[in-house]
N, C-alpha and C positions, 0 to 999 in steps of 0.2 A: 559448223563455222566457229572460228576462234572467238572466244568471248573477249570483246575489246577491253573490258575492265581488268581481266587477268593479263591480257597482252600488254596493257599499259605499264604493268609492274616491271617490265623489262627495260624501261627507259628512265633516266634520271629525272628528278622533279623539275629541273629547269630546261628540259628538252622542249623545243618549240615545234608545235604542230601547226602547219599553215596550209594555205591554198594559193595557187598562182594563176595569173592571166597575163595577157599582153595587150597593149593599147589597140593596135590595128585589128586584132582578132575579135575584140568585143565591143569597142566603143561605137562604131558607126559614126553618123554625123560628120562625114568627111569634108563637108563644105560649110559647116556651121561655125559661127563666131570667129571668123578670121582664119580658120585652118586652111592651108593650101595643100596641094597634092604631094604625096610621097611617091617614091619609086614603086611601091606596091599598088598604089592606085592606078598608075600607068600600066604596070605589068599585068594586073588583073583584067584589064580591059583589052588586052591584046589576044586575038584568037589563038587558041592552042597552048596558052601558057598555064591557065588555071582551069581545073575541071569545071565544065559547064559555063565558063566565063563568069563564075561567081566572083563577087567583089566584096569590099568591106564597107559599102555605102551605108548599110543598116546594121549588119552583123547582129549582135545581141542587143543593140540599141542602148548600151550601157550608159552612154553620154546623157541620155534623157531619162534613164531609170536608175540613176546613181544611188539615190537614197534607199530604194527597195532592194537593190543588190547588196548594199552595205548591211541592211537588215538581214538579208539572206546569209551573209558571212557570219554575222553575229548569231543567228539562229542555229547555224550548223554547229557552233561551239568551238571552232578553231580560234587560235589566239594570234595569228599573224596572217597578213595578206601581202603577197608579192605581186606587184603590178609594174607596168612600164609607163613611162611618160613619153608622149608623142612629140618628138622634135618639131614636126610641122605645125603643131598647135602653139608652141612656145616662140619659135623663130620661123615663121612660115616659109621663108625662102632660104633658110639655112644660115644666111647672113642677113644683116639689115635689121629692120625694126622688130622689136619684141612685141608679141601679141598679149596684151594684158588679159583678155578674155580667156585665152588658153591657160594662163597661170591661175586665173580665178577658178577654173574647173578643178585643177589639182589641189588648190587650196581647200575647196569643198570636200574633195575626196579624202585628203589627209585629215582635215578637221573631223570629218565623219568617222574615220577610223578611230581617232583619239577619243571622240565622244562615246564610242562603243567599247573602248578598252582593248582595241585590236592593234597589234604592232604593225608598223608600216615599213615594208621592205621595198624600196623603189629601184627600178632599173632605168638607166638613162637612154640606152639604145637597144631596142628590140626590132631592128631591121627596117624601120620606116624612115629612111633617109629622105629629107626634103628633095622633091624632084628637081628643083632649080639647081641643086648642087651636082646633079647628074650631068648637067650641061657643061660643067667645068671638069668632068672626069669622075665625079663621085669618089668612091674609096680608092680609085687608082691614082688620085691626085693628092699631093702632100698637103695642100691648103685645106682639104677637108678635115684633117686632124686638128687644125687650129680653129676651124669653125666649130668643131665638136667641143673644144676647150671652152670657147665662149658660151656655147649652149649649156654646158655642164655648170659653169660658174653662175649663169643666169638662173637656172633651175634650182640650184642649191641655195643661192642667196635668198630665194623666195620661200622654199619649202624645207630646207635642211634643218631648221630648228625643231621640226616636229617628226622627222624621220628617225627610225630606229636603226636603219642600215641602208646603204646604197651600193649598187653595182654599176660600174661603168658600162659594160657590154653584156649582152646575152648571146652565148653561143657564137663567137666570132668564126668558128669553123664553118657555120652555115653562111654567114654574110661574106666570107672569103671564098672557100672552096665550092660550096654548093651553089653560090651565086655568080662566081666569076670563072670557075673552071668547069663545073658540071652543068651549068646553065639551067638548073631546076628552079632556083629562086631568083627574085629580082636582083640585079637587072638582066639576068639571063645570059651572061657572057659564057663563052666556052673557049677560054684563051689562057694559057699558062702564064704568059707575061702579065696580063691584066690581073690575074689572081695573085701573083707574087707582089705586085705593087700594092694591091688591096691588103695583102697580108701585113706588110711592114707599116703601112700608113694606119691601119686599124690598130696594130700594136702601139704605135706612137700615140694615136688618139687616146687609147686607154691611159697611157702614162701621163699625157697632158691633162686628161680628165681627173686623174687622181690628184695632181697638183692643184687643179682648180677647186676641187671639192675641199681639199684641206686648207686652201687659202680662205675659204668662206667658213668652214665648220671643222676646225682641227680635231674635234673629238667625235665626229660622226664616223662610225665604222664603215670603211670603204673596202669593196672587194670586186671580184670579177667572176662571172658565171661562165663556165666552160662545159661543153658537151664532150668531155673526154671519151675516147673510145677504148673499150676493153677488147683487145685484139688477140686473137688466137690463130696460130698457124693451122693450115688445112691438114697437115700431116706432121709426123715427127721427123721428117727428112731435114737435113741441114739446110737445104735450099729454102724450104718453107719457113724454117725457124728464122733464117736471115731476112726473109721477106717480111715476116711479122715485125722484126726489129726496125726495118726501114719504114714500115707502115706506122709504127709507134712514133717515130720521128716526124713523119709527114702529118699525121692526124692529131697528135698530141704535142710533140716536142717543139713545133714551131710556135706554139702559144705558151706552153709552160716554160720552155727554155728561156726566152727573152724576159718573161715576167719574173721567174723565180731563180734564174741563174745569170741573167744578163747577157745571154748569147743564144744564137740559133744553133741547132744540132749540127755537129761537124759533117755527118754523112749528107745531110740536106744541103749544106753550103757547098760541099764538094761537087754535088750533082747539079745544083741549080743556082748557086750563089752568083754566078756570072750574069744571070738573068734578073737578079733582084734590082730594085731601084737603089740609088746611092744611099748608104746609111751614113748620115751626117754625124759629125762630132756631137756627142752628148745624147744621141738618140737612145742608145741602149741603157744609159744611166736613167734617162727619163722613164723608159718602159719598166725598168726593174725596181721601182720604188717599193718598199715593203708594204704588204697589204695586211689588213686586219682580219680578213676572212676570204674564203673562196667558195664558190658554189659549183656543185656538180649536177648536171642534168644527165640522167641515164635512163635508157629505154631498152636497148637490145645490144648484144655483142656484135663485133665485127670479126669475120673469119676470112682469112686470106691465104692464097697460094701464089706462087711465082708466075708471072706473066713472061713467057719467053719470046714474045713477038718482037720483031726488030723495031717497031714503032713505039714500044713501051718506054715511058719516061719514069723517072723516080716518083714513087717507090716501086713501080713495076709489079703491080698486084692484079689478081683477078679474084672474084668472090669464090670462096670455098663453101661446100655444102654446110647447111645448118646441122646441129646435133639434136636439139630438143624437138619433140614432136609438136608442142603447143605453139601456136602463133596467134597474135592479136588480129583484129579485123583489118588492119592495114598491112598485114603480112609479116610483121616483125617477129622474129624468134623470141620466145620467152625463156630466159635463162638467168634466174636471180643470182646464182653464185658469181656471175661476171661482175656484179656490182661490188662485191667484196674483193674479188681479185684485182679489180681496177684501183680501188682506193689503197689497197696494200701496195701495189706496184708504184703508184704515183708518189706515195709517201716514202718509198724506198729510193726513188730516183731524185726527188726534189724535197727541199725543206719547206713544208707547207704550214700555213696558219690553220686556224679553226675552219671546219668545213660544215656547210649546210648542203643537204640534198635539196637543191632548189627546184628540180622538176623530176617527177617520176610518176608514171601512170601508163594506162593501156587504152588503145582504141577498141572499144566495145560498143557496137552499133545497136545494141538492144533498145527497142522502142518502148513507149508507154503502153501498158496493158492493164486495164481496170484501175487506172490512176496510179500505177506503180511501175518502176523500172527494175527488173530483177537482173542486174548486170553482174552475174556471178563470176564471169571470167575476169572482169576488172577487179572485183573484190579479192579474188584469189591472188591476182598479180600484186596488188598493194600489200596484202598480208605477207606474201613470200618476200617481197623486197624490204618491207619493214623488219621482218625477221632477220635478214642479212644485216640491216642497219644496226639492230640491237646487238648482234654478234660482234660487229666492228667496235661498238662502244665498249662491250665487254672485254675486247682485246686491247683497249686503251687508246683507240683512235679518237681524235677530238671532233666527233660528229655532233653538232649542236642542235640540229633541227631537220625537219622534213617537210617539204611543200608538195602536196599532191597536184599533179597536172591532170586536169585543170579544174578550176572552180566550176565552170560550166562549158557545155558544148559551144563551139565557136568556129570561126573561119580558120580552117586548117591549111592555110597557105596554098600551095599548089593543088591540094586535094579539095579545096573549096569547103563546102558544108557537108560533104558526104561521109566524112570520118568524124566520129564523136569521141572525144577524150574526157568529157566532163564527168564529175561526180554529181552534177545537177544537169538534168535534161532541159534543153531549150527547144520549144516549138517555134520554129522561125517564122511561121505564119502569124501566130498569135502572141509570141514572146512570153508565153507562160513558162515558168520555171518549175520543174518537178524534181525534188531530191531523189536520187537513185538509192538503191540498196547500199551501194558502196559509200555514198555520202552519209547515210544514217550511221553506218558502222564507223566511218572515219570520225564523224562528229562525236560519237560515243567514246572512241579512243581518246579524243582530245579532252574528255572529261565532262561532256554534256550528253543529254539524252533527249533530243528534240522529239516532240510529240506530233506525229502525223506528217504529211507532206507539206512543205512550204510551197504554196502555189500563188503566183502573182501574175496578173495579166499586164 
């Protein structure tokens, strides 16, 4: 195994090593202290939507175990924590009254991080849209973007003085395409017109959110977290090469283009522009405000071939075979070079600010044995992808930090609790946390050498 102390020498002294979570995946307490339902609360309780009808009612009980979980982060030795704020805790109905008890919880969270010397990286939206907004169309409605603007202003007015960085959205690809076109995530739509409306209004909400954040805290570094796809053609044929180009526009360009160029990709607009909602005067300028940083969430490559069927719409792709033999326990191909290829291509196409790898990790369902979790596959995954990250820094790319996904096992969206991404194991019956082998290694890399397993009931 790579010695973390030697491996650390490949990174500059100001490189940030952190861990990441999301509110709905860990907090639980879905009805506590004024919080109201999100679209994920409703979606989770619909038969056939989430594995085993698992839900977020308890999750990792982080809401009630905040202090010990912050101690866990401190004991791991990492220097930054990326978390999300639950909109339904702050403005429970999406619009209307602000819930002070919800803000109090995040006050305690941020103050707890500051007291422990841990940097606070907040995300304003990680998919838990207040359910009441769904009744007005959710992300398919323009007014949701303005509701988000108010929520962003409210959250930053209260918490922004103690944050080290903030992101408007996490992985809009998921809350747009996966949620409104593919039907896998809440609200479970399978409709291209709904997806196209959600696309533009999400992009607009990002821009409005940037303005709101800067109106409250002009010096707070603001960014956007994107799960950009590293896309490879299934063959070297001209047809598959063209297909990969279209897929890049559809999966990456519709987010990066508006934000970093002020326009949607031409091929995308030629194919689907007539089905987009009205783009009003000033929209693109609002979306394209300069950012201080951007985050990349990367897990696995996308491989595509041309879909010749008559019913295929842009980008007209089918999945191509994987290349690497190794897969994680969720079935995703492990191919670390794709991380490097992706960052190089994105920087070639767009003028990008500083980058953080805001999520990277592997589903490894190894369980506790004799008080330990020997998650060797996850550890190998992290080592390989950190190696690529170090190579990129050596090539001059401004990659400033890396956040392991995830701090702890949690509610894995449509997969429920059957897939484990944490570097800390969670026993969902007892809520005992056990640091895994990967967690010990990663903490050592960050500069600390925790003694024994951190176990808390």
